[in-house]
N, C-alpha and C positions, 0 to 999 in steps of 0.2 A: 171762610174764616177771616175775620178782620181784627179781632182782639187777641193779641199774643201774650199779654201780661199774665204771668203765672203758669203758662203752659210749659210742659216738659218737652224738649226737643232732643231727639237722639240723632246724631250726625256721624255717619261713617266717613272715613277719610277726613275727620273733622279737625285734625291738628295741622293741616297744611293745605295749600292750594284752594280750590273752590270750596271745599268743606270748611276750611278755616275762615274764608270770607263769609260763608253762611252763618258760621258760629258767631262771628262778630255782630252781624246784622240782627240775628234773632235774639242774641243776648241783650243788645241795646234796646230791643223792643220789649224787654221784660221777661223773656223766656228763661227757664231753668234749663241749662244746656248740658248735654252729655256729649263729649267728643270721644269717639272711638277711632283708634288708628293702629296700624300695624307696626309703626316705628316709635319706639320709646323716646328717641331724641326729639322727634317732632312734638310729641305730647309734652315733654318737658319745656320746650320753647314756647309752645302755645299757652301752657299754664302760667308761665312767667308773665305773658301779656295779659291774661285774664285776671291774675291776681293783682296786677297793677291797676286794673279797672275795677277791682272789688266786685267782679262778676260772679254770679252763682253758676259755676261750671265744674263739671266732674269728669275726670279723664278715665278712660278704660283702654288698656292695651288689647287689641282684638285683630285677629286674622279672620276676615269675613267668610273665608272658605272653610273654616273650622266650625262645624255645626254645634258641637258640644260647648265650645267657647262662646258661641253666639248666644246659646241658651243661658249660659252662666252670666253673660253680660246683661241680658234682659232681666234676669233675677236681681242682679246688682242695681239696676235702675230702679226697680220696685222697692228694694231695701233702702236706697238712698232717698228717693222722692215719694215713696208710698203709692206709686201709680205707674202703669206703663206710659210711654210717651203718647202725647196727643199729636205730635208732629214727628214724622220719620223722614229724615233727609238722607238719601243714599248717594254719596258722592264718590266713594272709593272706586278707583278704576286703574287699569294699566293698559299699556300699548307698546307695540314694537312694530318696526317697519321693514318690509321686504316683499318681494314678489309673491303673489298667492301660491304659485307653483313651487316655491321654495319652502313653504310652511311645513313644519314637522308636527308630529302628534303632540309633542311637548309645547310647541307654540300655541296650539289650540287649547290644550289642557290648562295652560297657565292663564292665557288672556280670557278665554271664554269662561274658565273656572272662576275668575275674579269678577269679570264684568257682568256675567249672567248668573253664574252659580251663586256668587255672593249676594246678588239681589234676591234670588229665590230664597236663600237662607234668611234674609231679612224679612221677607214677606211671610214666610211660613212661621218664623219665630214670633213676629210682632202682631200680625193681623188678628189671630185669635185672641191675644191679650187685649188689643185695642177694642175689639168687638165686645168682649166680656166686661170691660171697664165701663162701657156705655157712655163714653164722653165724646163720641165722634172723633173727628180729627182730620189730618191731611198727611198724605204720603207723596213725596217727590223723589224721583230718581233722575240722576244725571244721565241722559242718553247722549245723542250727538247728531249733528247734521250728517255725520258719516253713516248713520243708521238709515238714511233716506235714499241711499244709492249704492252702487257697487264700490268696492274698495280694493282695487287691484294690487295695492301695496299695504293694505290694512285688512286683509280678509278676516282674521279672527276677531279683530276689534269691530269692524263694520257689521259683521253678522251678529255679534253679541249685542250691539247697540240697536240693531233692527229688532231683535228679539225682545229687548227691554221696552222699546216703544209699544210693541204689541202687547206685552205683558202688562204694562201700565194701563193701556186702554181696556184690557180685559178686566183688571181689578177695578177700574173706574166704574164699569158697568155692574160688576158683582157687589161692590161695597156701598152702592147708593142706599140700599135699605137701612144701612147702619150709620148713615151720616158721616161716612169717611170718604173724603174726596181724594182723587189721585191725579198726579200730573207727571208727564215725561218732559223734562227740560232738555231742549235740543240746541245747544250752542255750537258754534264753529270753534275756532281756536280760542283757548283761554290761557291766561298768564299763570300757569301752575307749574309744579315741579314734576309733572308726569315724565319728563325726560330722565328722571332718576328711578323710574319704575323697576328697571332691571336689578336694582339693589335689593328688592324684596322678592325676586324670583326664587322659588325654592330650588335647592340643589338638585333634587330629583327631576326637575323640569328644565335644566340648563341647556339641553340639546336644542339648538335652533338652526334654521336654515338661513337666517338673516345675518348680514354683516353688521357688526357693531364695534365701535371704537370710541375712544375719548373724543375724537374729532366729530363723530356723528352725534354723540350725546350733546356736545357743545352746540352743534348746528341746530339740533332740536330745541335746545334751551333758547337760542336766539329767535327761533320761529315762535315759540310759545310766548316770548316776551312781547310780541306784537298783538297778543290776544286780549280778550276781555279781562279787565281787572277783577280780582277775586271779590272785592266788596260790591262791585257792580253785579257779579253773579248772585250774591246774596240778596241784593235789592230786587233783581229781576225775579228770583224765586219767590220772594215775599209777595211781590206784585201778582205773580201768577196764582198764588194761593188765595189772595184777596179776591181775585177775579174769577176763581173757580175754573181756570182754563185746563184742558186736558193735555194738549201738546203746545208747549211754549217755546217759540223760536225767538231769541232776543235780537232780532234784526228788523230794521224798518221795512224791508222787502219780504217779510215772512210769507205772505200769501203767494208771491211770485215764486219763491223757493219751493213751496209745496206744489204749485202748479207744474213747475218743471219736473219735479219728481214723479208726479202723477201722470203727466203726459208721456214720460219715458215708458212707464208701465203700459200705458195704452198703445204706444207705438210698437212695443215688442209683440203685439198681437196680430199685426198685419204686415204684408210685404212693403206697403207704402210707408208705414211707420218705421220699419227697419231702415229704409233708405234715408228717412229724416234723421234717425239716430246716427247713421253712418256718417252723415255730413257734419255732425257735431263732434265726432271723435277727435280727441287731442286738444280740444278747446278747454281752457281753465274754467273751473266753476264760476258762475256769474257772481256768487256771493263773496268770493275771496278777494280781498283788497290787493292792489298791485304790489305793495310792500311785502305781503305774505308770499305772493307768487315768487317775487325776487329772492326771498329768504329760502324758499324751497329749492329754487334753481341752484343757489350757492351751496345748500346742504347736499344736494345730489352730487356735487363735485367731489365731496369727501367720502362718498359711498353710502350716504343716508338712503334708506329704502331700497338698497341693493341686496343681492344674494351673496352668500359666501362664494369665494372664487373656485372652490373645489367641487361644486355641484355640477356634474357633467351634463345634466339635462336642461340646464338653464341657458337661455339666450345670452350670448356674451355681453350684449349691451345692458343686460340687467344684473350683471355681476360686478362686484367691487374689484 
């Protein structure tokens, strides 16, 4: 897809962060944009921006884990624009940090429920409508470099993103006959407000094994601030759509990143490979800039990515 003028784009998490960046870029390219978001305050702020630009943007309050609400949102898109979207951009996501062995049922239910379950809901809701409309289209889901390797302090997040990458590749193969392309966008750090994700965590899923405080949230914010600008995210996503890429990593050394991830899996299959991997343990990821590593070190000093202190099975060095 190279002509975006007049296309309808539905963007989850579209009122802030990466979703808002994509909404700006696709609106400027001539798309009719629907921004769906779980936070009304973010929708209000985003609409102030788009009204000032006289952009054709429609807001919908949506919790992507609510299937009935998702169906109602899809119906609303068709009422407003007369068609299902030709571009589905799935950006909404959450994260929390702590040792994998400290994770609770609720940590998994919340993070995997949003990051994977919400994507499943988007696909099941929109794919049949897009096929029936017969206009082709493109689907992009924000995955992560975290989905390419182990996440000892992001287990629910990393496993959900790994599943998303596989899911997008699966749909890429399945939807070819319908002229619908699919891409997994796999960035590293982005300058978003995902550090505020806990504000949207349902009350019934509040029980967590991870230590969190105002200080850890602020440390996470500072780390995010070093990441990819949200408008750059939108530009990369549009470029990936234009190029028809299935897995898009917005790094110059993207091929090396994937080689390292693939080599790790190969190494896991032999004793010699296990020795190679053991020699690499503790080394920071090659794709992470020094300033990000420094920010993480500082964040860990205030308990970021640590477990709650009362968990008696956790190594003391991993507890706040």
